C-alpha positions as CSV (number, residue, x, y, z in Angstrom):
1,X,-43.0,-88.6,138.9
2,X,-41.3,-85.7,137.2
3,X,-43.8,-85.8,134.3
4,X,-46.7,-85.7,136.7
5,X,-45.2,-82.7,138.5
6,X,-44.8,-80.9,135.2
7,X,-48.4,-81.7,134.3
8,X,-49.7,-80.3,137.7
9,X,-47.5,-77.2,137.3
10,X,-48.9,-76.6,133.8
11,X,-52.4,-76.7,135.3
12,X,-51.6,-74.4,138.2
13,X,-49.7,-71.7,136.4
14,X,-52.6,-70.4,134.3
15,X,-54.8,-70.2,137.4
16,X,-52.0,-68.4,139.2
17,X,-51.7,-65.9,136.3
18,X,-55.5,-65.4,136.0
19,X,-56.0,-64.9,139.8
20,X,-53.0,-62.6,140.0
21,X,-54.2,-60.4,137.1
22,X,-57.7,-60.3,138.6
23,X,-56.3,-59.2,141.9
24,X,-54.3,-56.5,140.3
25,X,-57.3,-55.3,138.4
26,X,-59.4,-55.1,141.5
27,X,-56.6,-53.2,143.4
28,X,-56.3,-50.7,140.5
29,X,-59.9,-49.7,141.1
30,X,-59.8,-49.8,144.9
31,X,-56.2,-49.2,146.0
32,X,-53.9,-48.0,143.2
33,X,-50.8,-47.8,145.5
34,X,-51.3,-51.5,146.6
35,X,-51.8,-52.4,142.9
36,X,-48.4,-51.0,142.0
37,X,-46.8,-52.8,144.9
38,X,-48.4,-56.1,143.9
39,X,-47.3,-55.6,140.3
40,X,-43.7,-55.0,141.4
41,X,-43.8,-58.2,143.6
42,X,-45.2,-60.2,140.7
43,X,-42.5,-58.9,138.4
44,X,-39.8,-59.9,141.0
45,X,-41.4,-63.3,141.3
46,X,-41.4,-63.8,137.5
47,X,-37.8,-62.7,137.2
48,X,-36.6,-65.0,140.0
């Protein structure tokens, strides 16, 4: 069970990273203040 969870997590994390970076890129172009906020939230998440 633990191995399966690790496998699923390994598959989800790259998608999460890609989607997060794409969202930040879009916000940089359309709403720079919101992009900065999202970046701070992502950094907080990564350091937690």
